[in-house]
N, C-alpha and C positions, 0 to 999 in steps of 0.2 A: 421352784424355778418359775418364774413367770415368763410369760411370753411377750416380754417387752422388746420391742424392736431395738436392735442395736444398729445405730446408724453407720458404724464402722464395718458391720458384717456385710460380706457380698451377698447380693440378692435381695436387699432391703433398700427401699428408696428413702428419701429425706423425710417423708411424712409418716414413715413407720409402716408402710404396706409392703407386703412382699412383691418383689419385682419378678415379672415373667422372664423365664430364661430366653435368651436370645438364640434362635436356632440358625442363624446365618445372617448375611447381609440383607438388608430390606429388598423386597421384591420390586423390580422396575415395574412401571405401569404396563398394562397389556398392550402389545403392538397394535397399530392401526390396521384395519383390513386393507389388503392391496386394492389400488384403484383400478377399475376395469380399463382395459385398453381400448381406446376409441379409434384405433387405426382401421378397423374393418368398416366402421361407419364412414370415415373419411374417405376411403378408397371407393366405397360404393357411391357416395355422392359425387365423387369426381367422375367416375365412369357414367353416371346418369347424366351429369352436365355435359360430357362430351358427346353422348348419344343424342341428348336433346339439341345440341349445336348442330350436329350433322343433319338432323330432321329439318330444322329451321332453314339450314342452308339449302337443303334439297327442295323444299317447298319454294323459297325464293328464287332458286334457280329455275324451277318449273314455271313459275309465274312470269318471270322475266324472259324465258326463252333462252337462257344462257346454256350453252353446250349443245345447241341444235345446229351443228355444222352440217348435218345431213340434208337439211332443207335446202341449203344453197347448192350443194353438189348433186342432190337428186334431180333438181330441175334443169341442170346443165347436162348436155350429152357428154358421154365419156369419149374424149377425143383419143385417148391412148389405145382404146380397144376398138378394132375395126368391126363393122357390122358383118354378120354372117350372110353369106349368100344363100339363096334357096337351095342350091346343090349341097352346101355344107349342112344346112339344117336337115335335109333329107338323108344325108349320110349319117349324122348323129342319131337321128330317129330310127334308122335302120340298125345301127349298132346297138341301140337300146332295145330292139325287138319290136319297135313300133311301125306300123305300115305308114306310108305317105298320107298326107291330108287328102280327104276325098274331094273330088270336084263337086261343082254345085249340084249337078243332077244326082250324083251318088249320095250326097249329103241329104238332098230333099227326099229321096226314096227312103233312106235310113231312118229319118225323123218321122216319116209317114208310117213306116213299119212299126215303129215303137208306139206311135199314137194309135195304130189299129189294135194293138195288144191291150193298151189302156191309155186314155188320153191324159192321164195324170202322170205318166212316167217321164215324158220330157217336160221339165218344168217350163212354165210360161216365160218367155224372154231370156232363157238360158240355153239356147240352142248350141252355142260354142262349148259349154260345160258338158252337155249331153253327148256331143261328138268326141270331146277329149276323154270322156269316161268309157266310151266305146273303143277308142283307139288304146287306151290302157288296158282294157279287157282283151284286146287282141294280143298284146304282149303276154298276158297270162295263158291265152289260148296257145300261143307259140311255145311256152315253157312246158305246159302240161296238157298237150292235145288229147290224151287218152284218159284223163280223169274228169269225166263229164260231171260227176257229182260235186267235185270241189269247184269246178268252173261254174256251175249253176249257183252255188253259194255265194262265190265271189261276185257273180253278177248281181244277185240280190243286194248284196252289201254294197257294192260299188255304185249302184244306181239309187242308193238309199230306200230301196223298196221295203226292205226288212224293217226299217225304223219309220219311215214316212209313210208307207202304204202297207200296213200289216195285214189288211184284209185280203190283199192279192199276193202276199208273200208266200208263194208255194213253189215247189220245184217245177211245176208245170209252167208258171209265169216266168220263173228264172230261166227255164229252158227255151221258151219262145224269145226272150230278150237275148239270150246268148246266140240263138240261131240268126236273129236279125243282125247282131253285130258281126258275126262270122260272115253271113252272106253279103252284106253291103260294104263292110269296112276292111276285112281281111280274108277274102275268099281263097287266097293262096296258102294260108296257114293250116 
Protein backbone atom coordinates (compact mmCIF):
# COMPACT_ATOMS: atom_id res chain seq x y z
CA UNK A 1 0.00 0.00 0.00
CA UNK A 2 1.25 3.22 -0.84
CA UNK A 3 0.84 6.28 1.05
CA UNK A 4 -0.79 8.11 -1.68
CA UNK A 5 -3.16 10.73 -0.48
CA UNK A 6 -6.72 10.18 -1.21
CA UNK A 7 -8.33 13.50 -1.73
CA UNK A 8 -11.66 12.03 -0.70
CA UNK A 9 -10.34 10.94 2.64
CA UNK A 10 -10.93 13.22 5.60
CA UNK A 11 -7.81 14.79 7.08
CA UNK A 12 -6.07 15.26 3.73
CA UNK A 13 -6.06 18.49 1.81
CA UNK A 14 -6.21 18.96 -1.93
CA UNK A 15 -2.42 18.99 -2.32
CA UNK A 16 -2.11 15.64 -0.73
CA UNK A 17 -0.67 16.77 2.60
CA UNK A 18 -2.23 15.69 5.84
CA UNK A 19 -4.41 18.33 7.39
CA UNK A 20 -4.01 19.30 11.02
CA UNK A 21 -6.97 18.36 13.05
CA UNK A 22 -9.11 21.25 14.21
CA UNK A 23 -9.26 21.48 17.95
CA UNK A 24 -12.08 23.93 18.07
CA UNK A 25 -13.10 27.23 16.60
CA UNK A 26 -10.35 29.71 15.81
CA UNK A 27 -9.21 31.79 18.71
CA UNK A 28 -10.27 35.41 18.82
CA UNK A 29 -7.45 37.94 18.96
CA UNK A 30 -6.18 38.81 22.45
CA UNK A 31 -8.28 41.52 24.09
CA UNK A 32 -6.87 45.03 24.31
CA UNK A 33 -5.65 46.02 27.80
CA UNK A 34 -8.12 48.28 29.57
CA UNK A 35 -7.45 52.00 29.23
CA UNK A 36 -6.38 53.80 32.40
CA UNK A 37 -9.02 55.91 34.01
CA UNK A 38 -8.19 59.62 33.73
CA UNK A 39 -10.85 60.72 36.24
CA UNK A 40 -8.33 61.20 39.09
CA UNK A 41 -6.14 63.47 37.01
CA UNK A 42 -9.11 65.50 35.83
CA UNK A 43 -10.48 65.97 39.36
CA UNK A 44 -7.02 66.95 40.62
CA UNK A 45 -6.57 69.54 37.88
CA UNK A 46 -10.04 71.00 38.50
CA UNK A 47 -9.32 71.32 42.25
CA UNK A 48 -5.95 72.92 41.53
CA UNK A 49 -7.66 75.40 39.22
CA UNK A 50 -10.24 76.32 41.87
CA UNK A 51 -7.52 76.86 44.50
CA UNK A 52 -5.51 79.00 42.06
CA UNK A 53 -8.64 81.03 41.32
CA UNK A 54 -9.19 81.74 45.03
CA UNK A 55 -5.56 82.73 45.50
CA UNK A 56 -5.70 85.14 42.57
CA UNK A 57 -8.99 86.58 43.82
CA UNK A 58 -7.50 87.06 47.31
CA UNK A 59 -4.44 88.82 45.94
CA UNK A 60 -6.55 91.10 43.79
CA UNK A 61 -8.87 91.82 46.72
CA UNK A 62 -5.92 92.65 48.94
CA UNK A 63 -4.33 94.93 46.37
CA UNK A 64 -7.54 96.80 45.61
CA UNK A 65 -8.65 97.01 49.23
CA UNK A 66 -11.91 95.17 48.60
CA UNK A 67 -13.59 93.93 51.73
CA UNK A 68 -11.99 96.50 54.04
CA UNK A 69 -15.21 97.77 55.54
CA UNK A 70 -13.46 98.02 58.92
CA UNK A 71 -11.42 101.04 57.80
CA UNK A 72 -14.53 103.14 57.35
CA UNK A 73 -16.21 102.03 60.56
CA UNK A 74 -13.05 102.13 62.69
CA UNK A 75 -12.52 105.82 62.04
CA UNK A 76 -16.12 106.68 62.93
CA UNK A 77 -17.11 106.75 66.58
CA UNK A 78 -19.66 104.16 67.58
CA UNK A 79 -22.83 106.13 68.10
CA UNK A 80 -24.87 103.18 69.37
CA UNK A 81 -22.56 102.44 72.31
CA UNK A 82 -22.38 105.15 74.97
CA UNK A 83 -18.99 106.07 76.38
CA UNK A 84 -18.22 104.80 79.87
CA UNK A 85 -17.97 107.26 82.69
CA UNK A 86 -14.97 107.32 85.02
CA UNK A 87 -17.12 105.78 87.75
CA UNK A 88 -18.18 102.92 85.46
CA UNK A 89 -14.56 102.24 84.44
CA UNK A 90 -13.49 102.20 88.09
CA UNK A 91 -16.34 99.82 88.93
CA UNK A 92 -15.32 97.43 86.10
CA UNK A 93 -11.65 97.57 87.17
CA UNK A 94 -12.60 96.85 90.79
CA UNK A 95 -14.73 93.88 89.70
CA UNK A 96 -11.72 92.54 87.78
CA UNK A 97 -9.56 92.90 90.88
CA UNK A 98 -7.63 95.91 89.62
CA UNK A 99 -6.98 98.98 91.76
CA UNK A 100 -7.91 102.42 90.45
CA UNK A 101 -5.44 104.25 88.22
CA UNK A 102 -2.82 106.05 90.30
CA UNK A 103 -2.78 109.82 90.55
CA UNK A 104 0.17 111.73 89.05
CA UNK A 105 2.23 111.78 92.26
CA UNK A 106 1.74 108.04 92.94
CA UNK A 107 2.55 107.22 89.34
CA UNK A 108 5.76 109.24 89.50
CA UNK A 109 6.82 107.60 92.77
CA UNK A 110 6.09 104.12 91.36
CA UNK A 111 8.15 104.71 88.20
CA UNK A 112 10.99 106.20 90.31
CA UNK A 113 10.97 103.11 92.55
CA UNK A 114 11.29 100.80 89.53
CA UNK A 115 14.06 102.96 88.08
CA UNK A 116 15.92 102.78 91.41
CA UNK A 117 15.84 98.96 91.23
CA UNK A 118 17.24 99.03 87.68
CA UNK A 119 16.79 101.85 85.17
CA UNK A 120 16.09 99.32 82.40
CA UNK A 121 12.93 97.93 84.03
CA UNK A 122 10.61 100.75 82.92
CA UNK A 123 11.03 100.88 79.14
CA UNK A 124 11.80 104.38 77.83
CA UNK A 125 8.66 106.07 76.56
CA UNK A 126 6.45 103.23 77.83
CA UNK A 127 5.37 104.60 81.22
CA UNK A 128 1.71 103.75 80.55
CA UNK A 129 2.66 100.16 79.78
CA UNK A 130 4.73 99.94 82.97
CA UNK A 131 1.81 101.25 85.05
CA UNK A 132 -0.62 98.82 83.35
CA UNK A 133 1.68 95.91 84.09
CA UNK A 134 1.84 96.98 87.71
CA UNK A 135 -1.95 97.23 87.94
CA UNK A 136 -2.26 93.75 86.43
CA UNK A 137 0.25 92.46 88.97
CA UNK A 138 -1.99 93.93 91.68
CA UNK A 139 -4.79 91.64 90.49
CA UNK A 140 -2.42 88.67 90.91
CA UNK A 141 -1.52 89.90 94.41
CA UNK A 142 -5.21 90.05 95.29
CA UNK A 143 -5.84 86.50 93.99
CA UNK A 144 -2.87 84.85 95.75
CA UNK A 145 -1.49 87.15 98.46
CA UNK A 146 0.22 84.31 100.36
CA UNK A 147 2.13 82.71 97.45
CA UNK A 148 5.11 85.06 97.27
CA UNK A 149 7.30 82.75 95.19
CA UNK A 150 4.62 82.50 92.49
CA UNK A 151 4.03 86.26 92.60
CA UNK A 152 7.77 86.94 92.20
CA UNK A 153 7.96 84.71 89.13
CA UNK A 154 4.83 86.33 87.67
CA UNK A 155 6.37 89.75 88.27
CA UNK A 156 9.59 88.79 86.47
CA UNK A 157 7.56 87.46 83.54
CA UNK A 158 5.00 90.29 83.45
CA UNK A 159 7.66 92.98 83.35
CA UNK A 160 9.62 90.90 80.78
CA UNK A 161 12.63 90.89 83.07
CA UNK A 162 13.08 87.13 82.63
CA UNK A 163 13.38 87.49 78.83
CA UNK A 164 14.56 91.06 78.28
CA UNK A 165 16.93 91.41 81.23
CA UNK A 166 18.16 87.91 82.10
CA UNK A 167 21.18 89.30 83.95
CA UNK A 168 18.92 90.67 86.71
CA UNK A 169 16.21 88.00 86.50
CA UNK A 170 16.54 86.80 90.08
CA UNK A 171 14.08 86.24 92.91
CA UNK A 172 15.67 89.23 94.66
CA UNK A 173 14.90 91.58 91.74
CA UNK A 174 11.43 90.10 91.30
CA UNK A 175 10.74 90.63 95.01
CA UNK A 176 11.85 94.28 94.86
CA UNK A 177 9.62 94.98 91.84
CA UNK A 178 6.70 93.16 93.50
CA UNK A 179 7.17 95.24 96.66
CA UNK A 180 7.25 98.48 94.63
CA UNK A 181 4.02 97.51 92.87
CA UNK A 182 2.36 96.58 96.15
CA UNK A 183 3.53 99.71 97.97
CA UNK A 184 2.64 102.26 95.30
CA UNK A 185 -0.27 100.81 93.30
CA UNK A 186 -2.21 98.53 95.59
CA UNK A 187 -1.25 98.98 99.26
CA UNK A 188 -4.70 97.82 100.39
CA UNK A 189 -4.36 94.34 98.82
